N, C-alpha and C positions, 0 to 999 in steps of 0.2 A: 434426570432427563430434561427437566425444564431449563436448567442452566445450559445443557448441551444444545438444546433447541434455540435458546437465546443467542448462543455463540454462532450457530449456523445462520440464523436469520440476519443478525447484525453483520456477520461476515459477508453475506450476500449483498447487503446494502452497500458496504464498503467496496466490494469488487465492482459493482455497477458504477459507483462513483469513479473508481480508478479508470475504468474503460472510457467513460465520458471525458474525464480529465485528460487522459492520454490522447484522445481524439482532438481535444482543444489545443493541446500542446503542439500537435503536428500542423496546426494552422500556421505556425511560424514560417513554414515553407511558402506560404502565400505572400509573404512580405509584410512590411510594417503596417501598411494601411489595413490589410485584411486581418492581421492579428489584433491590432488595437480596436478595430471595429467589432471583432468577436468579443473582446473583453468588455467593451462598452455595452454590447447587446446583453450580456449577462446581468449587467447592472440595471437595465431597464426592462428586463424580461417580465412579462405579466402586467406592464403598465397599460391603461391607467388604473386597473384594479389593485395593483400593488404599487407601493411607493418605490422610489429609486433605491436600489440595493435590497428591496424587499425579498425577492426570490433568493438572493445570495444568503440573506440572514436565515430564511427558512431552511435552506440547504445546510447551513452551518450548524443550526440547532439540531437537525436530524442526524448529521454526521457526528456531532459531539456526543449526543445521547447514545448513538450506536457504538462509538469508541468506548465510552464509559461502561456501558452494559457489557460489551465484549471483554474489556479488561477485568471487570468485576467477576464475570463468569469464569474467565480463564484462571484468575488467581484463586477463586473459591474452589474450583475443581482440582487445581494443583495442590492446594493446601489439604483438601480432603484425602487425596491420594497419598500425600506425604504422611499424614497422621495415621492413615490405615496401614502403612508399611513401616512405621517407626522411622521415618526419614530415609528409607531405602527404596523408594519407589522405582528407581532405575535398575534395581536388581531383582525385580519380581519375576521376570520372564527369562527363560533359558532356552537355548537351542543348541544344535550340534555345532553351529559355527561360532557361537559365543556362549560358553558354558558359565561364564562368570557374571553375566548380566544380560540386559535386554538388547536385542538387535533392533537398532533404530536407524532411520535415515538421518543424514546430516540435517535435513530440513526440520525433522522432528526434534532433534537434539538442540537446535538453536531457536526454537519457537519463542522461549521466554526472553532470552537476551536479544533475539531479533526484534521482538516487540518493543523492547526498550530503545534500541537503535532507531526504529521507525518513529517512535514517539518524539525522541529528541530531534530527529530530522524534520518532522512535520512542524515543530515549533520554529526551527531555524528557517524552514521553507516559507512559512507564513510571514516571518519578520523580514525576509528578503524580498519575496516577489509579490506579497499582498500588501503589507503595511509600509514597506519601503524604509523600515527602521535600520536594517542592515543592507548596505549597498556596496558590495565588492565590485570594483570597476566603475563606480559612480552611480549616484541616484538619478532617477528620471521619473517624470510623470507618465511616460509612455511605457506600458507593459512590455512591448517589444524591445525597447532599449534596455529595460531592466534585465530581461532575459539574456540579451546579447552581451551586455556589459559584464554580467556575472560569469557567463560561461566561456568568456575569452580567457579566464584565469584557470590554470591547470588544477590548482588545489580545490577550487569550487566544483569542477567537474569530477575530480576524484572523490570528494565527499558525496556528491550526488550518486556516483557509480557504486560506492560501498553501500549506501542507503538503499538503492534500488535492488542490489543483490539480496539484501536482507528482506526486502519486500517480496522478491521472487521466491525465496525459500519459504517465507511465511505463507505465501499464497499456495505454493505447491502442497505443503502439508495441510494447510487449512481447508483447501478444496476437497482433498481426499477425506479428511476428518468430517467435514460437513455432510458428504455423501453417506459416510458410515453412520452418522447420527440419524440421518433420515431413513435409514434401513435399506438402502439400495446397494450396499457394499457386499454383494454375494460373491462367493469364491470364484464363480465362472466369469464374473465381470471385473475382477481385480485388474487384469492387464489393461482393459479398455479405460477403466477409471483412472489408473495411474497415468496412462498416456494423455487423456484429456486434461487432467490436473497439471501435468507437466507442460503441455502445449499452451494452456491458458496462462500459466505463470511465466513462461518464456516469452510469449507474445506481448504481455503487458510490460514485462521488464525491458525488453528490447525496444518496444514502442516509446517508453519513457526515456531511454538512453539515446535514441537517435538525435533529438534536438540538441542536447548539450554537446555531444561529440561533433555534430555538424557545425555548430558555432565554433568550437575549439579548433577545428581543422579548416575553418574559413569557407565552409560551404554555405553558411548563412550569415548575414550581417554585413 
């Protein structure tokens, strides 16, 4: 139960970060000055009590700890389930629609590999838009120009699209699972919980995909 609670809490932290990050990304529609000013503001947020980039490093430490705890809890729970069923965890449950195995949503089925895709994408994303070590379209000191330069390339947008789909499926199942862990997943609330989980996952996914496709089709930049 403690591991499931840890997954729910760390997942909530990551979802809140995604919402804030999505909002920040949409600032690109305000133009280069507004977007670069927003990026600069994050670096000096909390000054003079915090040094330059102090807030960002606090946020990075919290996010990294949340990701590590989330991954550890997920792997431990998966391994326990696998050992308890002799490696046949996906065949524990039967239904009239699927007599040979568990009935699972696509999101549930791809949670593990979706997590791997997301982890690899985050690494690439940081090297591209944060550290500037990877610079498709050209390196720049301007956060706005880094975004625009990269998303003018179709394969960069495709990579982003696939990764955000993985995020969406992960969110959809993760939100439903978190509510279940917190004991709110009553039978009469199933439809509402599923609808809310789907709506949040779709909103975040679409919100993240709007900027890259807007750049690709010439609406920004």
